Biopython code that builds the backbone (N, CA, C, O; Angstrom):
import numpy as np
from Bio.PDB.StructureBuilder import StructureBuilder

atoms = [
    (1, "MET", "N", (96.398, 103.011, 115.999)),
    (1, "MET", "CA", (94.675, 103.360, 116.137)),
    (1, "MET", "C", (93.804, 102.840, 115.983)),
    (1, "MET", "O", (93.582, 102.249, 114.926)),
    (2, "ALA", "N", (92.695, 102.873, 117.336)),
    (2, "ALA", "CA", (91.393, 102.585, 117.491)),
    (2, "ALA", "C", (91.021, 102.391, 116.081)),
    (2, "ALA", "O", (91.758, 102.725, 115.152)),
    (3, "LYS", "N", (90.037, 101.927, 115.958)),
    (3, "LYS", "CA", (88.702, 101.404, 114.861)),
    (3, "LYS", "C", (87.464, 100.530, 114.964)),
    (3, "LYS", "O", (87.606, 99.308, 114.990)),
    (4, "LEU", "N", (86.514, 100.964, 115.011)),
    (4, "LEU", "CA", (85.650, 100.001, 115.187)),
    (4, "LEU", "C", (85.188, 99.704, 113.808)),
    (4, "LEU", "O", (85.389, 100.495, 112.887)),
    (5, "LYS", "N", (84.279, 98.042, 113.584)),
    (5, "LYS", "CA", (83.873, 97.611, 112.811)),
    (5, "LYS", "C", (82.728, 97.297, 112.697)),
    (5, "LYS", "O", (82.228, 96.640, 113.610)),
    (6, "LEU", "N", (82.063, 97.599, 111.737)),
    (6, "LEU", "CA", (80.393, 96.745, 111.653)),
    (6, "LEU", "C", (80.488, 96.185, 110.449)),
    (6, "LEU", "O", (81.043, 96.647, 109.452)),
    (7, "ASP", "N", (79.803, 94.951, 110.604)),
    (7, "ASP", "CA", (79.736, 93.967, 109.504)),
    (7, "ASP", "C", (78.143, 93.914, 109.203)),
    (7, "ASP", "O", (77.442, 93.346, 110.040)),
    (8, "LEU", "N", (77.431, 94.570, 107.861)),
    (8, "LEU", "CA", (76.131, 94.701, 108.312)),
    (8, "LEU", "C", (75.799, 92.963, 107.220)),
    (8, "LEU", "O", (74.668, 92.876, 106.742)),
    (9, "HIS", "N", (76.579, 92.029, 106.998)),
    (9, "HIS", "CA", (76.257, 91.138, 106.262)),
    (9, "HIS", "C", (75.036, 90.035, 107.037)),
    (9, "HIS", "O", (74.155, 89.450, 106.407)),
    (10, "ASP", "N", (75.247, 89.949, 108.474)),
    (10, "ASP", "CA", (74.200, 89.358, 108.900)),
    (10, "ASP", "C", (72.987, 89.522, 108.905)),
    (10, "ASP", "O", (72.233, 88.562, 109.065)),
    (11, "ILE", "N", (72.579, 90.651, 108.749)),
    (11, "ILE", "CA", (71.058, 91.508, 109.161)),
    (11, "ILE", "C", (70.742, 92.279, 107.491)),
    (11, "ILE", "O", (69.898, 93.147, 107.267)),
    (12, "TYR", "N", (71.423, 91.831, 106.769)),
    (12, "TYR", "CA", (71.422, 92.983, 105.729)),
    (12, "TYR", "C", (69.802, 93.507, 105.157)),
    (12, "TYR", "O", (69.405, 94.489, 104.530)),
    (13, "ASN", "N", (69.089, 92.183, 105.790)),
    (13, "ASN", "CA", (67.476, 92.340, 105.212)),
    (13, "ASN", "C", (66.465, 92.673, 106.682)),
    (13, "ASN", "O", (65.287, 92.341, 106.815)),
    (14, "LYS", "N", (67.252, 93.356, 107.611)),
    (14, "LYS", "CA", (66.460, 93.577, 108.423)),
    (14, "LYS", "C", (66.686, 94.814, 108.994)),
    (14, "LYS", "O", (67.238, 94.874, 110.093)),
    (15, "GLY", "N", (66.207, 96.182, 108.185)),
    (15, "GLY", "CA", (65.880, 97.481, 108.026)),
    (15, "GLY", "C", (66.316, 97.856, 109.213)),
    (15, "GLY", "O", (67.468, 98.233, 109.429)),
    (16, "ASP", "N", (65.209, 97.755, 110.243)),
    (16, "ASP", "CA", (65.085, 98.341, 111.892)),
    (16, "ASP", "C", (66.836, 98.052, 112.402)),
    (16, "ASP", "O", (67.721, 98.869, 112.658)),
    (17, "LEU", "N", (66.842, 97.006, 112.404)),
    (17, "LEU", "CA", (68.139, 96.530, 113.183)),
    (17, "LEU", "C", (69.544, 97.099, 112.704)),
    (17, "LEU", "O", (70.410, 97.422, 113.518)),
    (18, "ILE", "N", (69.759, 97.230, 110.935)),
    (18, "ILE", "CA", (70.402, 98.089, 110.643)),
    (18, "ILE", "C", (70.806, 99.448, 111.192)),
    (18, "ILE", "O", (71.952, 99.685, 111.575)),
    (19, "ASP", "N", (69.892, 100.256, 111.210)),
    (19, "ASP", "CA", (69.860, 101.514, 111.827)),
    (19, "ASP", "C", (69.810, 101.763, 113.445)),
    (19, "ASP", "O", (69.825, 102.862, 113.999)),
    (20, "LYS", "N", (69.745, 100.428, 114.090)),
    (20, "LYS", "CA", (70.038, 100.794, 115.184)),
    (20, "LYS", "C", (71.395, 100.264, 115.755)),
    (20, "LYS", "O", (71.873, 100.627, 116.830)),
    (21, "GLU", "N", (71.980, 99.311, 114.851)),
    (21, "GLU", "CA", (73.623, 98.937, 114.505)),
    (21, "GLU", "C", (74.323, 100.234, 114.173)),
    (21, "GLU", "O", (75.254, 100.614, 114.883)),
    (22, "LEU", "N", (73.929, 100.913, 113.155)),
    (22, "LEU", "CA", (74.578, 102.092, 112.781)),
    (22, "LEU", "C", (74.583, 103.089, 113.698)),
    (22, "LEU", "O", (75.652, 103.695, 113.779)),
    (23, "ASN", "N", (73.525, 103.512, 114.558)),
    (23, "ASN", "CA", (73.321, 104.188, 115.725)),
    (23, "ASN", "C", (74.247, 103.922, 116.733)),
    (23, "ASN", "O", (75.064, 104.741, 117.153)),
    (24, "ARG", "N", (74.074, 102.396, 117.249)),
    (24, "ARG", "CA", (75.204, 102.123, 118.350)),
    (24, "ARG", "C", (76.676, 102.322, 117.976)),
    (24, "ARG", "O", (77.372, 102.828, 118.857)),
    (25, "ILE", "N", (77.298, 101.992, 116.754)),
    (25, "ILE", "CA", (78.346, 102.074, 116.339)),
    (25, "ILE", "C", (79.210, 103.580, 116.143)),
    (25, "ILE", "O", (80.410, 103.811, 116.294)),
    (26, "ILE", "N", (78.013, 104.535, 115.722)),
    (26, "ILE", "CA", (78.363, 105.736, 115.916)),
    (26, "ILE", "C", (78.204, 106.296, 117.408)),
    (26, "ILE", "O", (78.513, 107.486, 117.470)),
    (27, "ASP", "N", (77.923, 105.906, 118.258)),
    (27, "ASP", "CA", (77.824, 106.198, 119.324)),
    (27, "ASP", "C", (78.922, 106.192, 119.929)),
    (27, "ASP", "O", (79.586, 106.994, 120.586)),
    (28, "GLU", "N", (79.041, 104.580, 119.411)),
    (28, "GLU", "CA", (80.110, 104.038, 120.782)),
    (28, "GLU", "C", (81.236, 104.854, 120.313)),
    (28, "GLU", "O", (82.015, 105.282, 121.165)),
    (29, "ALA", "N", (81.437, 105.142, 119.017)),
    (29, "ALA", "CA", (82.903, 105.848, 118.416)),
    (29, "ALA", "C", (82.743, 107.211, 118.937)),
    (29, "ALA", "O", (83.806, 107.729, 119.278)),
    (30, "LEU", "N", (81.753, 107.880, 119.076)),
    (30, "LEU", "CA", (81.801, 109.175, 120.302)),
    (30, "LEU", "C", (82.623, 109.272, 121.524)),
    (30, "LEU", "O", (83.546, 109.958, 121.965)),
    (31, "GLU", "N", (81.683, 108.026, 121.965)),
    (31, "GLU", "CA", (81.804, 107.872, 123.617)),
    (31, "GLU", "C", (83.272, 107.413, 123.334)),
    (31, "GLU", "O", (83.891, 108.310, 123.906)),
    (32, "LYS", "N", (83.980, 106.782, 122.938)),
    (32, "LYS", "CA", (85.483, 106.328, 123.338)),
    (32, "LYS", "C", (86.270, 106.872, 122.593)),
    (32, "LYS", "O", (87.460, 106.556, 122.568)),
    (33, "LYS", "N", (85.651, 107.975, 121.697)),
    (33, "LYS", "CA", (86.306, 108.852, 120.885)),
    (33, "LYS", "C", (87.205, 108.061, 119.703)),
    (33, "LYS", "O", (88.242, 108.617, 119.341)),
    (34, "ILE", "N", (86.899, 107.003, 119.200)),
    (34, "ILE", "CA", (87.518, 106.541, 118.331)),
    (34, "ILE", "C", (87.192, 107.292, 116.848)),
    (34, "ILE", "O", (86.119, 107.811, 116.538)),
    (35, "LYS", "N", (88.368, 107.211, 116.047)),
    (35, "LYS", "CA", (88.289, 108.448, 114.829)),
    (35, "LYS", "C", (87.762, 107.816, 113.634)),
    (35, "LYS", "O", (87.190, 108.453, 112.749)),
    (36, "THR", "N", (88.041, 105.999, 113.597)),
    (36, "THR", "CA", (87.320, 105.806, 112.290)),
    (36, "THR", "C", (86.433, 104.619, 112.660)),
    (36, "THR", "O", (86.621, 103.903, 113.644)),
    (37, "VAL", "N", (85.578, 104.502, 111.887)),
    (37, "VAL", "CA", (84.779, 103.435, 111.744)),
    (37, "VAL", "C", (84.252, 102.827, 110.319)),
    (37, "VAL", "O", (83.689, 103.446, 109.416)),
    (38, "GLU", "N", (84.650, 101.210, 110.382)),
    (38, "GLU", "CA", (84.669, 100.844, 109.201)),
    (38, "GLU", "C", (83.281, 100.074, 108.937)),
    (38, "GLU", "O", (83.016, 98.964, 109.400)),
    (39, "ILE", "N", (82.387, 100.894, 108.065)),
    (39, "ILE", "CA", (81.290, 99.441, 108.005)),
    (39, "ILE", "C", (81.083, 98.855, 106.833)),
    (39, "ILE", "O", (81.230, 99.482, 105.783)),
    (40, "ILE", "N", (80.767, 97.757, 106.862)),
    (40, "ILE", "CA", (80.853, 96.879, 105.702)),
    (40, "ILE", "C", (79.224, 96.601, 105.377)),
    (40, "ILE", "O", (78.413, 95.990, 106.073)),
    (41, "PRO", "N", (79.081, 97.088, 104.419)),
    (41, "PRO", "CA", (77.491, 96.737, 103.890)),
    (41, "PRO", "C", (77.465, 95.533, 102.736)),
    (41, "PRO", "O", (76.444, 95.065, 102.232)),
    (42, "GLY", "N", (78.705, 95.187, 102.471)),
    (42, "GLY", "CA", (78.880, 93.811, 101.687)),
    (42, "GLY", "C", (78.829, 94.417, 100.144)),
    (42, "GLY", "O", (78.338, 95.535, 99.990)),
    (43, "LYS", "N", (79.302, 93.729, 99.073)),
    (43, "LYS", "CA", (78.821, 94.223, 97.801)),
    (43, "LYS", "C", (77.600, 93.854, 97.265)),
    (43, "LYS", "O", (77.050, 94.674, 96.529)),
    (44, "GLY", "N", (77.119, 92.909, 97.454)),
    (44, "GLY", "CA", (75.784, 92.469, 96.493)),
    (44, "GLY", "C", (74.990, 93.525, 95.285)),
    (44, "GLY", "O", (75.619, 93.776, 94.256)),
    (45, "SER", "N", (73.806, 94.019, 95.454)),
    (45, "SER", "CA", (73.503, 94.345, 94.718)),
    (45, "SER", "C", (73.694, 95.950, 95.057)),
    (45, "SER", "O", (73.217, 96.744, 94.246)),
    (46, "GLY", "N", (74.245, 96.362, 96.004)),
    (46, "GLY", "CA", (74.551, 98.087, 96.528)),
    (46, "GLY", "C", (73.320, 98.568, 97.168)),
    (46, "GLY", "O", (73.475, 99.634, 97.763)),
    (47, "GLN", "N", (72.243, 98.111, 97.200)),
    (47, "GLN", "CA", (71.185, 98.615, 97.821)),
    (47, "GLN", "C", (71.663, 99.154, 99.443)),
    (47, "GLN", "O", (71.531, 100.235, 100.017)),
    (48, "LEU", "N", (72.255, 97.881, 99.837)),
    (48, "LEU", "CA", (72.462, 98.085, 101.469)),
    (48, "LEU", "C", (73.436, 99.081, 101.886)),
    (48, "LEU", "O", (73.464, 99.657, 102.974)),
    (49, "LYS", "N", (74.318, 99.236, 100.797)),
    (49, "LYS", "CA", (75.215, 100.491, 101.027)),
    (49, "LYS", "C", (74.520, 102.030, 100.875)),
    (49, "LYS", "O", (74.780, 103.008, 101.575)),
    (50, "LYS", "N", (73.271, 101.927, 99.415)),
    (50, "LYS", "CA", (72.846, 102.927, 99.262)),
    (50, "LYS", "C", (71.948, 103.451, 100.788)),
    (50, "LYS", "O", (71.856, 104.626, 101.142)),
    (51, "ARG", "N", (71.469, 102.497, 101.384)),
    (51, "ARG", "CA", (70.818, 102.339, 102.423)),
    (51, "ARG", "C", (71.293, 103.050, 103.873)),
    (51, "ARG", "O", (70.687, 103.607, 104.789)),
    (52, "VAL", "N", (72.742, 102.725, 103.583)),
    (52, "VAL", "CA", (74.088, 103.304, 104.957)),
    (52, "VAL", "C", (74.216, 104.524, 104.766)),
    (52, "VAL", "O", (74.074, 105.356, 105.661)),
    (53, "LEU", "N", (74.582, 104.870, 103.232)),
    (53, "LEU", "CA", (74.532, 106.210, 102.721)),
    (53, "LEU", "C", (73.720, 107.121, 103.160)),
    (53, "LEU", "O", (74.011, 108.277, 103.468)),
    (54, "LYS", "N", (72.524, 106.527, 103.197)),
    (54, "LYS", "CA", (71.326, 107.603, 103.199)),
    (54, "LYS", "C", (71.277, 107.755, 104.705)),
    (54, "LYS", "O", (71.423, 108.891, 105.155)),
    (55, "PHE", "N", (71.084, 106.726, 105.549)),
    (55, "PHE", "CA", (71.394, 106.710, 106.842)),
    (55, "PHE", "C", (72.558, 108.028, 107.476)),
    (55, "PHE", "O", (72.337, 108.862, 108.354)),
    (56, "LEU", "N", (73.446, 107.874, 106.894)),
    (56, "LEU", "CA", (74.470, 108.462, 107.293)),
    (56, "LEU", "C", (74.445, 110.788, 106.788)),
    (56, "LEU", "O", (74.833, 111.850, 107.274)),
    (57, "GLU", "N", (73.684, 110.245, 105.531)),
    (57, "GLU", "CA", (73.253, 111.944, 105.275)),
    (57, "GLU", "C", (72.366, 112.488, 106.238)),
    (57, "GLU", "O", (72.299, 113.716, 106.282)),
    (58, "GLN", "N", (71.616, 111.768, 107.078)),
    (58, "GLN", "CA", (70.937, 112.262, 107.484)),
    (58, "GLN", "C", (71.017, 113.464, 108.858)),
    (58, "GLN", "O", (71.359, 113.076, 109.975)),
    (59, "LYS", "N", (70.633, 115.034, 108.571)),
    (59, "LYS", "CA", (71.360, 115.831, 109.380)),
    (59, "LYS", "C", (71.620, 115.573, 110.673)),
    (59, "LYS", "O", (72.561, 116.041, 111.314)),
    (60, "HIS", "N", (70.690, 114.738, 111.112)),
    (60, "HIS", "CA", (71.253, 114.420, 112.798)),
    (60, "HIS", "C", (72.517, 113.450, 112.595)),
    (60, "HIS", "O", (73.509, 113.828, 113.220)),
    (61, "ILE", "N", (72.589, 112.923, 112.259)),
    (61, "ILE", "CA", (73.487, 112.100, 111.756)),
    (61, "ILE", "C", (75.020, 112.288, 111.354)),
    (61, "ILE", "O", (76.016, 111.706, 111.782)),
    (62, "LYS", "N", (74.895, 113.241, 110.440)),
    (62, "LYS", "CA", (75.774, 114.310, 109.992)),
    (62, "LYS", "C", (76.746, 114.990, 110.407)),
    (62, "LYS", "O", (77.910, 115.051, 110.011)),
    (63, "GLU", "N", (75.982, 115.720, 111.579)),
    (63, "GLU", "CA", (76.593, 116.573, 112.607)),
    (63, "GLU", "C", (77.916, 115.639, 113.276)),
    (63, "GLU", "O", (79.052, 116.103, 113.188)),
    (64, "LYS", "N", (77.746, 114.671, 113.760)),
    (64, "LYS", "CA", (78.683, 113.814, 114.492)),
    (64, "LYS", "C", (79.361, 113.287, 114.094)),
    (64, "LYS", "O", (80.103, 112.690, 114.875)),
    (65, "TYR", "N", (79.579, 113.138, 112.705)),
    (65, "TYR", "CA", (80.915, 112.740, 112.099)),
    (65, "TYR", "C", (81.561, 113.758, 110.956)),
    (65, "TYR", "O", (81.016, 114.508, 110.146)),
    (66, "HIS", "N", (82.983, 113.458, 111.242)),
    (66, "HIS", "CA", (83.758, 114.363, 110.037)),
    (66, "HIS", "C", (83.491, 114.043, 108.725)),
    (66, "HIS", "O", (82.740, 114.878, 108.222)),
    (67, "ARG", "N", (83.769, 113.282, 108.080)),
    (67, "ARG", "CA", (83.551, 112.662, 106.712)),
    (67, "ARG", "C", (83.231, 111.723, 106.351)),
    (67, "ARG", "O", (83.009, 111.047, 107.356)),
    (68, "ILE", "N", (82.986, 111.013, 105.273)),
    (68, "ILE", "CA", (82.853, 109.729, 104.741)),
    (68, "ILE", "C", (84.228, 109.138, 103.849)),
    (68, "ILE", "O", (84.885, 109.987, 103.248)),
    (69, "ASP", "N", (84.588, 107.926, 103.778)),
    (69, "ASP", "CA", (85.574, 107.459, 102.396)),
    (69, "ASP", "C", (84.786, 106.175, 102.001)),
    (69, "ASP", "O", (84.409, 105.364, 102.846)),
    (70, "LYS", "N", (84.540, 106.026, 100.550)),
    (70, "LYS", "CA", (84.234, 105.012, 100.304)),
    (70, "LYS", "C", (85.956, 104.301, 99.748)),
    (70, "LYS", "O", (86.928, 104.796, 99.178)),
    (71, "ASP", "N", (85.715, 103.312, 100.136)),
    (71, "ASP", "CA", (86.943, 102.531, 99.861)),
    (71, "ASP", "C", (87.093, 102.402, 98.616)),
    (71, "ASP", "O", (86.179, 102.050, 97.871)),
    (72, "SER", "N", (88.358, 102.693, 98.209)),
    (72, "SER", "CA", (88.233, 102.363, 96.372)),
    (72, "SER", "C", (88.915, 101.402, 95.790)),
    (72, "SER", "O", (89.136, 101.424, 94.580)),
    (73, "LYS", "N", (89.453, 100.158, 96.815)),
    (73, "LYS", "CA", (89.822, 99.154, 96.400)),
    (73, "LYS", "C", (89.098, 97.840, 96.754)),
    (73, "LYS", "O", (89.422, 96.677, 96.514)),
    (74, "ASN", "N", (87.801, 98.460, 97.529)),
    (74, "ASN", "CA", (86.615, 97.299, 97.805)),
    (74, "ASN", "C", (85.301, 97.861, 98.276)),
    (74, "ASN", "O", (84.912, 98.149, 99.407)),
    (75, "PHE", "N", (84.781, 97.931, 97.210)),
    (75, "PHE", "CA", (83.207, 98.619, 96.912)),
    (75, "PHE", "C", (82.640, 98.298, 98.100)),
    (75, "PHE", "O", (82.189, 99.299, 98.657)),
    (76, "GLY", "N", (82.455, 97.068, 98.837)),
    (76, "GLY", "CA", (81.562, 96.691, 99.681)),
    (76, "GLY", "C", (82.361, 97.296, 101.127)),
    (76, "GLY", "O", (82.480, 96.541, 102.092)),
    (77, "ARG", "N", (82.814, 98.515, 101.168)),
    (77, "ARG", "CA", (83.428, 98.939, 102.370)),
    (77, "ARG", "C", (83.455, 100.360, 102.566)),
    (77, "ARG", "O", (83.963, 101.021, 101.660)),
    (78, "LEU", "N", (82.954, 101.028, 103.692)),
    (78, "LEU", "CA", (83.012, 102.532, 103.705)),
    (78, "LEU", "C", (83.535, 102.656, 105.124)),
    (78, "LEU", "O", (83.460, 101.899, 106.092)),
    (79, "PHE", "N", (84.185, 104.053, 104.915)),
    (79, "PHE", "CA", (84.539, 104.566, 106.198)),
    (79, "PHE", "C", (84.225, 105.751, 106.843)),
    (79, "PHE", "O", (84.130, 106.860, 106.317)),
    (80, "VAL", "N", (84.047, 105.420, 108.178)),
    (80, "VAL", "CA", (83.324, 106.988, 108.973)),
    (80, "VAL", "C", (84.272, 108.004, 109.673)),
    (80, "VAL", "O", (84.584, 107.578, 110.785)),
    (81, "TYR", "N", (84.797, 109.134, 109.402)),
    (81, "TYR", "CA", (85.850, 109.305, 110.389)),
    (81, "TYR", "C", (85.505, 110.700, 111.037)),
    (81, "TYR", "O", (85.178, 111.734, 110.454)),
    (82, "PHE", "N", (85.697, 110.420, 112.718)),
    (82, "PHE", "CA", (85.400, 111.794, 112.998)),
    (82, "PHE", "C", (86.639, 112.467, 113.713)),
    (82, "PHE", "O", (87.740, 111.954, 113.914)),
    (83, "LYS", "N", (86.199, 113.757, 114.055)),
    (83, "LYS", "CA", (86.760, 114.770, 114.732)),
    (83, "LYS", "C", (87.097, 114.768, 115.915)),
    (83, "LYS", "O", (86.135, 114.586, 116.662)),
    (84, "PHE", "N", (88.162, 114.907, 116.474)),
    (84, "PHE", "CA", (87.743, 115.139, 118.156)),
    (84, "PHE", "C", (88.778, 116.322, 118.777)),
    (84, "PHE", "O", (88.684, 116.669, 119.954)),
]
sb = StructureBuilder()
sb.init_structure("model")
sb.init_model(0)
sb.init_chain("A")
sb.init_seg("    ")
for serial, (resi, resn, name, xyz) in enumerate(atoms, 1):
    if name == "N":
        sb.init_residue(resn, " ", resi, " ")
    sb.init_atom(name, np.array(xyz, "f"), 0.0, 1.0, " ", f" {name:<3s}", serial, name[0])
structure = sb.get_structure()
């Protein structure tokens, strides 16, 4: 099964870039009908993960995906699932 992966380690402190990358990966998943996107905000303080979740909770974004899963084994990882 195809999966997209977005690692935010390199841009953790660049707010505008984070949103841009999140938008890009969601659009790419929709375009290519990829059902799973793995987002890696990393473990750190948890602030980046909160930011990613806040982004994903926005109404216009939330309409695009089916559900979010937090990786129970790896705190620094999220999965976004799409239904086609």
